[in-house]
Structures are given as structure tokens and as C-alpha cells.
PAMI-990710 format. One record per residue (C-alpha): x, y, z; residue in three letters; residue number from 1. Coordinates in Angstrom, 1 decimal, padded with zeros to 4 digits. Layout:
REM PAMI-990710
R      X      Y      Z type seq
R      X      Y      Z  ALA NUM
...
END
This chain:
REM PAMI-990710
R      X      Y      Z type seq
R -012.6  025.2 -006.8  MET   1
R -014.5  022.0 -006.1  THR   2
R -013.2  019.6 -003.4  ALA   3
R -012.4  016.0 -004.0  ASN   4
R -014.4  014.2 -001.3  LEU   5
R -012.0  011.2 -001.4  LEU   6
R -009.3  013.5  000.0  ASP   7
R -011.1  013.7  003.4  PHE   8
R -011.2  011.4  006.4  ASP   9
R -014.4  011.7  008.5  LEU  10
R -013.0  014.6  010.5  GLU  11
R -012.0  016.4  007.3  GLY  12
R -015.4  015.8  005.8  LEU  13
R -017.2  017.1  008.9  ALA  14
R -015.2  020.3  008.7  ALA  15
R -016.0  020.6  005.0  PHE  16
R -019.8  020.2  005.8  CYS  17
R -019.5  022.7  008.6  GLU  18
R -018.1  025.2  006.0  ARG  19
R -021.3  024.5  004.0  LEU  20
R -023.4  025.3  007.1  GLY  21
R -024.3  021.6  007.7  GLU  22
R -024.3  019.5  010.9  LYS  23
R -021.7  016.8  011.6  ARG  24
R -024.1  013.9  011.1  PHE  25
R -024.5  014.9  007.5  ARG  26
R -020.8  014.2  007.0  ALA  27
R -021.3  010.7  008.4  THR  28
R -024.1  010.1  006.0  GLN  29
R -022.1  011.4  003.1  LEU  30
R -019.1  009.3  004.1  PHE  31
R -021.2  006.1  004.2  ARG  32
R -022.6  006.8  000.8  TRP  33
R -019.2  007.3 -000.8  ILE  34
R -017.2  004.5  000.9  HIS  35
R -019.7  001.9  001.9  GLN  36
R -022.1  002.2 -001.0  LYS  37
R -019.9  003.5 -003.7  GLY  38
R -022.3  006.2 -004.7  ALA  39
R -021.0  008.6 -007.4  THR  40
R -024.0  010.8 -007.9  ASP  41
R -025.3  013.1 -005.1  PHE  42
R -028.9  012.5 -006.3  ASP  43
R -028.5  008.9 -005.2  GLN  44
R -027.9  009.9 -001.6  MET  45
R -031.6  009.8 -000.7  SER  46
R -031.3  010.6  003.0  ASP  47
R -029.4  013.8  002.4  LEU  48
R -031.4  017.0  002.4  ALA  49
R -032.0  018.2 -001.1  LYS  50
R -030.5  021.6 -000.2  SER  51
R -027.3  019.8  000.8  LEU  52
R -027.3  017.8 -002.4  ARG  53
R -027.5  021.1 -004.4  GLU  54
R -024.7  022.6 -002.4  LYS  55
R -022.5  019.5 -003.1  LEU  56
R -023.1  019.7 -006.8  LYS  57
R -021.5  023.1 -006.9  GLY  58
R -018.6  022.5 -004.4  THR  59
R -017.6  018.8 -004.5  ALA  60
R -016.8  015.9 -006.7  CYS  61
R -015.1  012.4 -006.6  LEU  62
R -012.0  012.4 -008.8  VAL  63
R -011.5  009.1 -010.5  ALA  64
R -008.2  007.8 -011.7  LEU  65
R -008.7  006.4 -015.3  PRO  66
R -007.9  002.7 -015.6  VAL  67
R -005.2  002.3 -018.3  MET  68
R -005.1 -001.6 -018.1  SER  69
R -006.3 -004.6 -016.1  ARG  70
R -004.4 -007.9 -016.1  HIS  71
R -005.8 -011.1 -014.6  ASP  72
R -003.4 -013.8 -013.4  SER  73
R -004.0 -017.5 -013.7  ALA  74
R -004.0 -017.6 -009.9  ASP  75
R -006.8 -015.1 -009.5  GLY  76
R -004.6 -012.1 -008.8  THR  77
R -005.7 -008.8 -010.6  ILE  78
R -003.5 -005.9 -011.4  LYS  79
R -004.8 -002.5 -012.4  TRP  80
R -002.7  000.3 -013.8  LEU  81
R -004.1  003.8 -013.0  PHE  82
R -003.2  007.1 -014.7  ASP  83
R -002.3  009.7 -012.2  VAL  84
R -001.5  012.4 -014.8  GLY  85
R  001.7  013.8 -016.2  GLY  86
R  002.6  010.5 -018.0  GLY  87
R  002.8  008.8 -014.6  ASN  88
R  000.9  005.6 -013.6  ALA  89
R  000.6  003.5 -010.4  VAL  90
R -000.4 -000.1 -009.9  GLU  91
R -002.8 -001.8 -007.5  THR  92
R -003.0 -005.5 -007.0  VAL  93
R -005.9 -007.6 -005.6  PHE  94
R -004.8 -011.0 -004.2  ILE  95
R -007.8 -013.4 -003.4  PRO  96
R -007.4 -016.2 -000.9  GLU  97
R -009.8 -018.6  000.7  ASP  98
R -010.1 -016.6  004.0  ASP  99
R -009.3 -013.1  002.8  ARG 100
R -009.1 -010.6  000.0  GLY 101
R -005.9 -008.5  000.1  THR 102
R -005.4 -005.2 -001.8  LEU 103
R -001.9 -004.0 -002.3  CYS 104
R -002.0 -000.1 -002.7  ILE 105
R  000.6  002.4 -004.0  SER 106
R  001.5  005.5 -002.1  SER 107
R  003.8  007.2 -004.7  GLN 108
R  004.4  007.4 -008.4  ALA 109
R  007.8  005.7 -008.4  GLY 110
R  010.0  005.6 -005.3  CYS 111
R  013.0  007.6 -004.1  ALA 112
R  014.5  004.9 -001.8  VAL 113
R  016.2  003.0 -004.7  GLY 114
R  016.5 -000.5 -003.2  CYS 115
R  018.6 -002.7 -005.5  ARG 116
R  016.0 -005.5 -005.7  PHE 117
R  012.9 -003.4 -006.5  CYS 118
R  012.0 -002.5 -010.0  SER 119
R  009.9  000.4 -008.8  THR 120
R  013.0  002.0 -007.3  GLY 121
R  014.9  001.6 -010.6  HIS 122
R  012.0  003.7 -012.2  GLN 123
R  012.8  006.7 -010.0  GLY 124
R  010.5  009.0 -008.2  PHE 125
R  007.9  011.2 -009.8  SER 126
R  005.6  012.4 -007.0  ARG 127
R  003.6  011.7 -003.9  ASN 128
R  000.0  010.6 -004.4  LEU 129
R -002.8  012.5 -002.7  SER 130
R -005.0  011.0  000.0  THR 131
R -007.8  010.8 -002.6  GLY 132
R -005.5  009.0 -005.1  GLU 133
R -004.5  006.4 -002.4  ILE 134
R -008.2  005.8 -001.3  ILE 135
R -009.5  005.7 -004.9  TYR 136
R -007.5  002.5 -005.4  GLN 137
R -009.4  000.9 -002.6  LEU 138
R -012.7  002.5 -003.5  TRP 139
R -012.4  001.4 -007.1  PHE 140
R -011.3 -002.1 -006.3  ALA 141
R -013.9 -002.8 -003.6  GLU 142
R -016.9 -001.5 -005.6  HIS 143
R -015.9 -002.9 -009.0  SER 144
R -015.2 -006.3 -007.5  LEU 145
R -018.5 -006.3 -005.7  ARG 146
R -020.3 -005.5 -009.0  GLN 147
R -018.3 -008.2 -010.8  HIS 148
R -019.1 -010.8 -008.1  MET 149
R -022.7 -009.8 -007.7  GLY 150
R -022.4 -009.2 -004.0  THR 151
R -023.0 -006.4 -001.5  GLN 152
R -020.7 -008.0  001.0  GLU 153
R -017.2 -006.7  001.6  ARG 154
R -014.7 -008.2 -000.7  VAL 155
R -011.4 -006.6  000.5  ILE 156
R -010.6 -007.6  004.1  SER 157
R -006.9 -006.6  004.2  ASN 158
R -005.0 -003.7  002.8  VAL 159
R -001.2 -003.6  002.5  VAL 160
R  000.6 -000.4  001.7  MET 161
R  003.2 -002.4 -000.2  MET 162
R  002.7 -001.1 -003.7  GLY 163
R  004.7  001.5 -005.5  MET 164
R  006.5  004.0 -003.2  GLY 165
R  007.6  004.4  000.4  GLU 166
R  004.4  005.2  002.4  PRO 167
R  006.2  007.0  005.3  LEU 168
R  007.7  009.5  002.9  GLN 169
R  004.2  010.5  002.0  ASN 170
R  003.0  010.7  005.6  TYR 171
R  000.6  013.7  005.3  SER 172
R -001.5  011.9  002.7  ALA 173
R -001.1  008.4  004.2  LEU 174
R -002.5  009.0  007.6  VAL 175
R -005.9  010.4  006.5  PRO 176
R -006.2  007.5  004.0  ALA 177
R -005.5  005.0  006.8  LEU 178
R -008.2  006.6  008.9  ARG 179
R -010.7  006.2  006.1  VAL 180
R -009.8  002.5  005.8  MET 181
R -010.2  002.0  009.5  LEU 182
R -013.4  004.1  010.1  ASP 183
R -016.5  002.1  010.8  ASP 184
R -018.4  004.5  008.5  HIS 185
R -015.8  003.9  005.8  GLY 186
R -014.3  000.5  005.1  TYR 187
R -014.3 -000.7  008.7  GLY 188
R -011.0 -002.6  008.5  LEU 189
R -009.3 -003.8  011.6  SER 190
R -006.0 -002.2  012.5  ARG 191
R -004.5 -005.7  012.5  ARG 192
R -005.6 -006.1  008.8  ARG 193
R -004.1 -002.8  007.5  VAL 194
R -000.3 -003.0  007.1  THR 195
R  002.2 -000.2  006.3  VAL 196
R  005.5 -001.4  004.8  SER 197
R  008.5  000.8  005.3  THR 198
R  012.1  000.6  004.3  SER 199
R  012.9  002.3  007.7  GLY 200
R  012.0  006.0  007.9  VAL 201
R  012.7  006.0  011.6  VAL 202
R  011.2  009.4  012.6  PRO 203
R  007.9  008.6  010.7  MET 204
R  007.7  005.2  012.3  MET 205
R  007.6  006.9  015.6  ASP 206
R  004.9  009.3  014.4  ARG 207
R  002.8  006.6  013.0  LEU 208
R  002.8  004.8  016.3  GLY 209
R  001.4  007.9  017.9  GLU 210
R -001.0  009.0  015.2  ASP 211
R -002.4  005.9  013.6  CYS 212
R -000.9  002.6  014.7  PRO 213
R -001.6 -000.2  012.3  VAL 214
R  000.3 -003.4  011.5  ALA 215
R  003.9 -002.6  010.5  LEU 216
R  006.2 -004.4  008.1  ALA 217
R  009.9 -003.4  007.8  VAL 218
R  011.9 -004.1  004.7  SER 219
R  015.0 -005.5  006.3  LEU 220
R  016.8 -007.7  003.7  HIS 221
R  020.2 -007.8  005.4  ALA 222
R  021.6 -008.8  008.8  PRO 223
R  024.3 -006.1  009.0  ASN 224
R  024.8 -002.5  008.1  ASP 225
R  027.4 -003.0  005.4  ALA 226
R  025.2 -005.2  003.3  LEU 227
R  022.0 -003.2  004.0  ARG 228
R  023.7  000.0  003.0  ASP 229
R  024.2 -001.6 -000.4  ASP 230
R  020.7 -003.1 -000.7  LEU 231
R  018.6 -000.4  001.0  VAL 232
R  020.4  003.0  000.7  PRO 233
R  018.1  004.5  003.3  LEU 234
R  020.1  002.5  005.8  ASN 235
R  023.0  005.0  005.5  ARG 236
R  020.7  007.5  007.2  LYS 237
R  018.9  005.2  009.6  TYR 238
R  021.2  002.2  010.4  PRO 239
R  020.0 -001.0  011.9  LEU 240
R  020.4  000.0  015.6  ALA 241
R  018.2  003.0  015.0  GLU 242
R  015.7  001.0  013.0  LEU 243
R  015.4 -001.8  015.5  LEU 244
R  015.0  000.8  018.3  GLY 245
R  012.1  002.3  016.3  ALA 246
R  010.5 -001.2  015.9  CYS 247
R  010.7 -001.6  019.7  ASP 248
R  009.0  001.7  020.3  ARG 249
R  006.3  001.0  017.8  TYR 250
R  005.4 -002.3  019.5  LEU 251
R  004.1 -000.2  022.5  ALA 252
R  001.3  001.1  020.2  HIS 253
R  000.9 -001.7  017.6  ALA 254
R -002.2 -003.7  017.2  PRO 255
R -000.1 -006.9  017.0  ARG 256
R  002.5 -008.0  019.4  ASP 257
R  005.2 -008.4  016.7  PHE 258
R  006.8 -006.5  013.8  ILE 259
R  007.0 -008.3  010.4  THR 260
R  010.5 -008.2  009.0  LEU 261
R  010.6 -008.6  005.2  GLU 262
R  013.7 -010.3  003.8  TYR 263
R  014.0 -010.7  000.0  CYS 264
R  016.1 -013.8 -000.8  MET 265
R  018.9 -012.9 -003.2  LEU 266
R  021.1 -015.7 -004.5  ASP 267
R  024.7 -015.4 -003.2  GLY 268
R  024.0 -012.0 -001.7  VAL 269
R  022.1 -012.4  001.6  ASN 270
R  021.0 -016.0  001.6  ASP 271
R  023.9 -017.9  003.1  GLN 272
R  023.6 -019.9  006.3  SER 273
R  026.1 -017.6  008.2  GLU 274
R  023.9 -014.7  007.3  GLN 275
R  020.9 -016.5  008.7  ALA 276
R  022.8 -017.0  012.0  ARG 277
R  023.8 -013.4  011.9  GLU 278
R  020.2 -012.4  011.5  LEU 279
R  019.3 -014.6  014.5  VAL 280
R  022.0 -013.0  016.6  ALA 281
R  020.8 -009.5  015.6  MET 282
R  017.1 -010.2  016.4  VAL 283
R  017.8 -012.2  019.6  ARG 284
R  020.5 -009.7  020.8  GLY 285
R  018.4 -006.6  020.5  HIS 286
R  017.3 -005.1  023.8  GLY 287
R  016.7 -007.1  027.0  HIS 288
R  014.5 -009.7  025.5  ARG 289
R  015.2 -009.5  021.8  GLY 290
R  012.9 -008.0  019.2  LEU 291
R  009.4 -009.5  019.0  SER 292
R  009.1 -010.2  015.3  CYS 293
R  008.0 -012.5  012.5  LYS 294
R  010.4 -012.9  009.5  ILE 295
R  008.9 -013.2  006.1  ASN 296
R  011.3 -014.6  003.5  LEU 297
R  010.4 -013.3  000.0  ILE 298
R  011.5 -015.1 -003.2  PRO 299
R  013.1 -012.4 -005.4  PHE 300
R  011.3 -011.6 -008.6  ASN 301
R  014.0 -010.9 -011.2  PRO 302
R  014.0 -008.0 -013.6  PHE 303
R  016.7 -007.4 -016.2  PRO 304
R  018.6 -004.4 -014.9  VAL 305
R  019.0 -005.6 -011.3  SER 306
R  021.8 -008.0 -011.9  GLY 307
R  020.4 -010.2 -009.1  LEU 308
R  019.1 -013.7 -009.0  LYS 309
R  016.4 -015.5 -007.0  ARG 310
R  017.7 -017.8 -004.2  SER 311
R  017.3 -021.5 -004.9  SER 312
R  014.4 -023.2 -003.0  PRO 313
R  017.0 -025.3 -001.1  ALA 314
R  018.8 -022.2  000.1  ASN 315
R  015.5 -020.6  001.2  VAL 316
R  014.5 -023.7  003.0  ALA 317
R  017.9 -024.0  004.8  ASP 318
R  017.8 -020.2  005.7  PHE 319
R  014.2 -020.6  007.1  ALA 320
R  015.2 -023.7  009.1  ARG 321
R  018.0 -021.9  010.9  ILE 322
R  015.6 -019.1  011.9  LEU 323
R  012.9 -021.5  013.0  GLN 324
R  015.3 -023.6  015.0  ASP 325
R  016.2 -020.5  016.9  ALA 326
R  012.6 -020.0  017.8  GLY 327
R  011.9 -017.2  015.4  ILE 328
R  008.5 -017.4  013.6  VAL 329
R  009.4 -017.6  009.9  THR 330
R  007.3 -017.8  006.8  THR 331
R  008.1 -018.0  003.1  VAL 332
R  005.9 -015.8  001.0  ARG 333
R  004.0 -017.6 -001.7  LYS 334
R  004.6 -015.8 -004.9  THR 335
R  001.4 -014.5 -006.6  ARG 336
R  000.8 -012.8 -009.9  GLY 337
R  004.1 -013.7 -011.5  ASP 338
R  002.6 -014.0 -014.9  ASP 339
R  001.2 -010.4 -014.9  ILE 340
R  004.3 -008.8 -013.2  ASP 341
R  002.2 -008.2 -010.0  ALA 342
R  004.5 -010.0 -007.6  ALA 343
R  006.5 -008.3 -004.8  CYS 344
R  009.1 -005.9 -006.1  GLY 345
R  007.8 -006.0 -009.7  GLN 346
R  005.5 -003.0 -009.7  LEU 347
R  007.0 -000.3 -012.0  ALA 348
R  004.2  001.0 -014.2  GLY 349
R  004.3  001.3 -017.9  ASP 350
R  005.5  004.9 -017.9  VAL 351
R  008.7  005.0 -020.0  VAL 352
R  007.1  005.9 -023.4  ASP 353
R  005.0  008.9 -022.4  ARG 354
R  003.7  009.4 -025.9  THR 355
R  002.3  005.8 -025.9  ARG 356
R  000.9  006.3 -022.4  VAL 357
R -001.0  009.5 -023.5  ALA 358
R -002.4  007.7 -026.5  GLU 359
R -003.6  004.8 -024.2  ARG 360
R -005.1  007.2 -021.7  ILE 361
R -007.1  008.9 -024.5  ALA 362
R -008.3  005.6 -025.8  ARG 363
R -009.1  004.0 -022.4  GLN 364
R -010.4  007.0 -020.4  ARG 365
R -013.9  005.7 -021.0  SER 366
R -013.1  002.6 -019.0  THR 367
R -012.9  004.6 -015.8  GLY 368
R -016.0  004.8 -013.6  LEU 369
R -018.7  006.9 -015.1  SER 370
R -021.3  008.9 -013.2  GLY 371
R -022.6  012.5 -013.1  ILE 372
R -020.4  013.4 -010.1  ARG 373
R -017.2  011.5 -010.9  VAL 374
R -014.5  013.7 -012.5  VAL 375
R -011.7  011.9 -014.4  ALA 376
R -008.3  013.2 -013.5  LYS 377
R -006.6  014.7 -016.5  GLU 378
R -003.2  013.5 -017.7  ALA 379
END
């Protein structure tokens, strides 16, 4: 059975090369060819010994995810829909800005958490993605954008694990993927520029702090347990006191001196001034000095079955002002990709009609990256 080289961080690739009878430095060379140069054919890897290239041809490949569709927003945002087999699809979003290029990556096909305001959660959960499937989203976006822009310079400077799925419920695949992103021989991203967003899987927050601390965003969305139990069902297992304690512990390892708290603004549900004051009391009253955090207010992106509405700009502004007057750093997220359903909470994947999906995959498989050593994942 051939190995998918995208499944390996550098340590894993070194172990694979050792099994082939090769030295560790060969793994570093191979890693650079794959991730920095986007090579898809072992014969392109000119500084590898020919004997190693022949071994790799019989034992290894890069497994590509076929691109089912690409949508370009008027604001420059790009959304790709990737086939991950079995009638399932995941979405990846590139958000260009003047000073950065951010890629929003999925970690699961669907999501099991079931937050009321998230269309992905309403889709249900299909399966975890492999490390290779997580990394392929970055690999494809980085190298296809370079080709499109006619540059060899890095295009993606920031990665946010905020696409489909709860990353910390796919921990064993997530951490090697993060290590590839951070590795200087891979994508060389700063820990401050790689963010994992979680709905609050407390034990895995603690593990991430020990194993691979990157920037952390916590989907909060409510200032008390009763409301959060309704909006974020995971709160019933890990209530706010436990969640805030895990945030405190994470700060001891984090590359930033604050945790980002995400708060989706829902009209008449969690956007009232008394709830803003309750949020201030919760943050300021936690521990001896309060929780070191930044609060990011997110305009809700409506979808039909949610039964929820977006807060008015005036309510968002009033809510933000109460937090800011209390000395809490507060931002309001600028909505991007609305016209292509690429905004926060909208990623669901076109996976309902599996017959139609299969037909599209068959028609569009040729749009995936080609190359002697790239193997398309079968549906």
C-alpha cells in the first residue's frame, strides 16, 4: 500500500524515509519539495538520489482532493468545494487583505457539535478528515494561487481552523497538520498566525497547549450557561467555568497573551445591553485578574432552517461600546464572501443530493491537480 506523503509531518516523513533505508536529511529535502515548491512528480526532485526517487515511485504518492467547484466573491474571497469521497464535501475559503492572505480550513466533513447558528452543524457529521486532507487544502490553495498570481512568494500568511468541523474533535489528525504549517521546511507560518477555533473541548484545549500551542479562538456566543447550553450544546458537558479555566491554562503556553472569544450576534437572543454587561462581569470576574481576552463580535449569517436573525448594526455597536467602555478589546468582524456563502457559519457543502454530487465529481475530476505522482481520491 502506498503512503500519502501529505499525511506526514517532518518527523513522520523522516521515519518513513528511514523505513526505506534513507537518512533523515532526505526527508527534509522531500518535505521542502512537496510543501515549499509544490512538486507533484518525484522526477522533479532533482537533489534526491535517483535510487530514492525510484523507491518513492513504488511506495508513495500525493493524494489530491478533486475540486468540485470554485466560487469567486466580488470582494476577492475565493471558496473551493473539495470532494472527500462517499458523497461528502468540504469547503475552504481564501480571504485576501492588504497586509495578509488568510486561509480558512476545514477539519471534518460536517460537524457533530450542532450549534444553532451554524449551517454546518445542521448538516450533521460525516467523518473526520485525515492529516493529508487537512494539509491538501493549504497545499492546493497556496500553489494554485501562486500560479494564478505569477509569483513564487508566499501567498497565504495566516491559517484559521474555522472551516467545517470542530478541530479539537479530530485531534490526532489536526496536530501533525499544524506542525506541517509551522515547520520552516514546510509553510513556515508563525504560531501567532495559525489559529485553532474551538467550541470548547476542554481536555483537548489542555493537550493542545502542551503539544502544539498556536493562537486560540473560543466560540463563546453567550454570557451564561443557560443560554450557551441552548446555542452551543457542548456547553452541557464543559460549562463556562470549566471553559474559562481551560482558557487560563492555555495562556501559559499560547503565542499570544490573550484568547479570542468569538461571539455571534443574534437578534433578540444574545445581543441585549444587559447581556453585554453580563459578559463583562464574566470576563472581569474570572480568576484573580480576569481573563486576558479579545472579544470578536460576528454578524450572524442567516440560513433558512435556523430561525435566527442578524442583530441590527445599532445593537452590535451598542454591545461593542459596553465592552470597550469596560476596557475589553473588542472588534466587529467584517463580513466577507456573503455572495458566495463563504462567510462565517455558512459553510455546509453541497452534499444533500449525492447522485448529483457523484455526477459533478465525475465531470470535474479533471479540474484537480494533474501530475504523474498525484492520485485523485475516489468518491
